[in-house]
SETI-926928 format. One record per residue (C-alpha): x, y, z; residue in one letter. Coordinates in steps of 0.001 Angstrom, whole numbers, padded with zeros to 6 digits. Example, Ala and Ser with C-alpha at 12.3 -4.5 7.8 and 13.67 -1.06 7.14 Angstrom:
2
KOLKE       u       v       w code
KOLKE  012300 -004500  007800    A
KOLKE  013670 -001060  007140    S
This chain:
166
KOLKE       u       v       w code
KOLKE -032564 -070228 -015634    M
KOLKE -036403 -069049 -016016    T
KOLKE -038605 -066595 -014663    N
KOLKE -042532 -066347 -014708    A
KOLKE -042302 -065442 -018156    Q
KOLKE -040439 -068254 -019176    G
KOLKE -037049 -069157 -020409    P
KOLKE -034171 -066625 -019821    K
KOLKE -033533 -067208 -023571    D
KOLKE -035345 -064273 -025262    K
KOLKE -035690 -066705 -028380    D
KOLKE -038289 -069351 -027214    H
KOLKE -040124 -069829 -030287    T
KOLKE -040337 -073582 -031850    A
KOLKE -038997 -071982 -035065    G
KOLKE -036198 -069851 -033725    A
KOLKE -034795 -072044 -031203    N
KOLKE -032692 -074852 -032274    P
KOLKE -032939 -077328 -029488    A
KOLKE -036976 -076942 -029886    A
KOLKE -036632 -078092 -033602    R
KOLKE -034347 -081157 -032985    G
KOLKE -031029 -082174 -033414    A
KOLKE -029375 -081570 -036481    G
KOLKE -032540 -079511 -038152    A
KOLKE -031399 -076972 -040570    T
KOLKE -033086 -073545 -040120    P
KOLKE -035556 -072368 -042556    Q
KOLKE -034132 -069225 -044148    P
KOLKE -036071 -065899 -044822    P
KOLKE -038652 -065648 -047360    R
KOLKE -036745 -063610 -050234    P
KOLKE -038424 -060192 -050983    K
KOLKE -039079 -060980 -054520    S
KOLKE -041384 -063981 -053263    L
KOLKE -042880 -061801 -050881    I
KOLKE -043534 -059276 -053708    A
KOLKE -044846 -061823 -056004    A
KOLKE -047479 -062882 -053584    A
KOLKE -048536 -059173 -052642    V
KOLKE -048754 -058580 -056399    M
KOLKE -050940 -061911 -056831    S
KOLKE -053127 -060922 -054153    W
KOLKE -053544 -057267 -055120    L
KOLKE -054242 -057887 -058732    G
KOLKE -056921 -060749 -057617    S
KOLKE -058410 -058288 -055123    V
KOLKE -058836 -056065 -058311    V
KOLKE -060184 -058680 -060602    L
KOLKE -062564 -060141 -058062    L
KOLKE -063972 -056200 -057500    F
KOLKE -064291 -055756 -061596    I
KOLKE -065923 -059513 -061878    G
KOLKE -067980 -059155 -058992    G
KOLKE -068991 -055618 -059983    T
KOLKE -070393 -056957 -063854    I
KOLKE -072119 -059723 -061938    L
KOLKE -074047 -057139 -059478    A
KOLKE -074782 -054715 -062427    S
KOLKE -076109 -057301 -065510    R
KOLKE -079330 -056120 -065492    Q
KOLKE -078360 -052640 -065916    E
KOLKE -075709 -053718 -068541    L
KOLKE -078382 -055384 -070355    L
KOLKE -081286 -052865 -069665    A
KOLKE -080667 -050807 -073180    G
KOLKE -079584 -053576 -075161    L
KOLKE -082578 -055772 -074925    E
KOLKE -083644 -055320 -078424    D
KOLKE -080334 -055499 -080188    Q
KOLKE -079107 -058586 -078271    V
KOLKE -080536 -061888 -077322    G
KOLKE -079947 -063897 -074512    A
KOLKE -076670 -064902 -075784    G
KOLKE -075522 -061305 -074418    A
KOLKE -076930 -062098 -070833    A
KOLKE -074750 -065751 -070810    A
KOLKE -071714 -064007 -072019    A
KOLKE -071921 -061509 -069255    I
KOLKE -072482 -064071 -066545    N
KOLKE -069538 -066106 -068117    G
KOLKE -067084 -063080 -068316    I
KOLKE -068043 -061975 -064511    G
KOLKE -068000 -065809 -063211    G
KOLKE -064702 -066501 -064927    F
KOLKE -063189 -063120 -063465    M
KOLKE -064758 -063917 -059905    V
KOLKE -062965 -067641 -060208    G
KOLKE -059847 -066772 -061468    T
KOLKE -059497 -064486 -058723    A
KOLKE -060516 -066772 -056009    L
KOLKE -058081 -069518 -057522    V
KOLKE -055042 -067192 -057916    V
KOLKE -055525 -065908 -054071    I
KOLKE -055474 -069668 -052908    A
KOLKE -052609 -070710 -055005    L
KOLKE -050581 -067459 -053819    S
KOLKE -051020 -068222 -050590    V
KOLKE -049705 -071775 -051133    F
KOLKE -046862 -070449 -052925    A
KOLKE -046212 -068115 -050024    F
KOLKE -046482 -070980 -047437    L
KOLKE -043764 -072742 -049625    G
KOLKE -045738 -074864 -052167    G
KOLKE -043478 -074883 -055417    K
KOLKE -046491 -076593 -057279    W
KOLKE -048534 -073752 -056683    A
KOLKE -046221 -071299 -058321    V
KOLKE -046340 -073770 -061659    W
KOLKE -050242 -073779 -061111    A
KOLKE -049792 -069940 -060834    L
KOLKE -047847 -069634 -063890    I
KOLKE -050737 -071684 -065698    L
KOLKE -053341 -069518 -064714    V
KOLKE -051236 -066435 -065866    A
KOLKE -050735 -067730 -069247    M
KOLKE -054259 -068116 -069680    V
KOLKE -055096 -064730 -068379    F
KOLKE -052371 -063106 -070451    I
KOLKE -053568 -064657 -073459    L
KOLKE -057112 -062888 -072855    F
KOLKE -055776 -059914 -071902    C
KOLKE -053684 -060178 -075282    L
KOLKE -056685 -060596 -077480    I
KOLKE -058304 -057477 -075837    G
KOLKE -055110 -055618 -076823    V
KOLKE -055771 -056928 -080385    V
KOLKE -059144 -056056 -080379    T
KOLKE -058092 -052506 -079447    G
KOLKE -058371 -052107 -075594    A
KOLKE -054923 -050963 -075294    V
KOLKE -055416 -050556 -071583    A
KOLKE -055152 -054358 -071125    M
KOLKE -051519 -054102 -071268    L
KOLKE -051646 -052936 -067896    V
KOLKE -052762 -056084 -066423    P
KOLKE -050431 -058335 -068787    V
KOLKE -047061 -056154 -067143    L
KOLKE -048806 -056689 -063499    W
KOLKE -048908 -060550 -064413    T
KOLKE -045972 -061203 -066288    A
KOLKE -043806 -058971 -063322    T
KOLKE -045443 -061354 -060712    A
KOLKE -044348 -064393 -062725    V
KOLKE -040666 -063181 -063116    V
KOLKE -040822 -062471 -059250    L
KOLKE -041663 -066300 -058512    Y
KOLKE -039199 -067453 -060752    L
KOLKE -036224 -065257 -059700    L
KOLKE -033201 -067427 -058330    P
KOLKE -033680 -065971 -054668    P
KOLKE -037312 -067673 -054986    S
KOLKE -036202 -070619 -056207    G
KOLKE -033401 -070902 -053535    D
KOLKE -036090 -070365 -051004    W
KOLKE -038447 -073108 -052256    F
KOLKE -035288 -075578 -052472    R
KOLKE -034455 -074838 -048873    A
KOLKE -037882 -074986 -047633    H
KOLKE -038667 -078373 -049173    R
KOLKE -035404 -079636 -047942    S
KOLKE -036148 -078483 -044438    A
KOLKE -039604 -080166 -044691    R
KOLKE -038171 -083420 -045825    L
KOLKE -035561 -083437 -043201    A
KOLKE -038237 -083504 -040269    R
């Protein structure tokens, strides 16, 4: 029975109505909280990295103003490189974490690769005396672990099976 608003069945979305998906289609399980938390951590960490890198790029003239006599052109290139690397890395992580959130297991492996490089650079900072760099190391490592927890892995497998069954 239908009314002006649609079928009497309250659940009339294609994703939730088994008849709309087709016979024999398996329902997609909900995203696990570990995957949601990992994606949110990736997004938040990337926004912070984007802000820091953008601030470095925007204030590079002020950073070099008092050091022109002591440093050469290499310092300007280093500041541009560091700021650009931070902005670029943040944008890549945002894109990869969106793909991972949507079900791309390949994006998780790419995120892990980016995380390993990022952690390596942070640990170099820790060794040189910047102990505060342990915060992004722990943040990144936690996000990687959340992506790799069994509920996330099970969801990726189920998502892939459902996608292949279509």
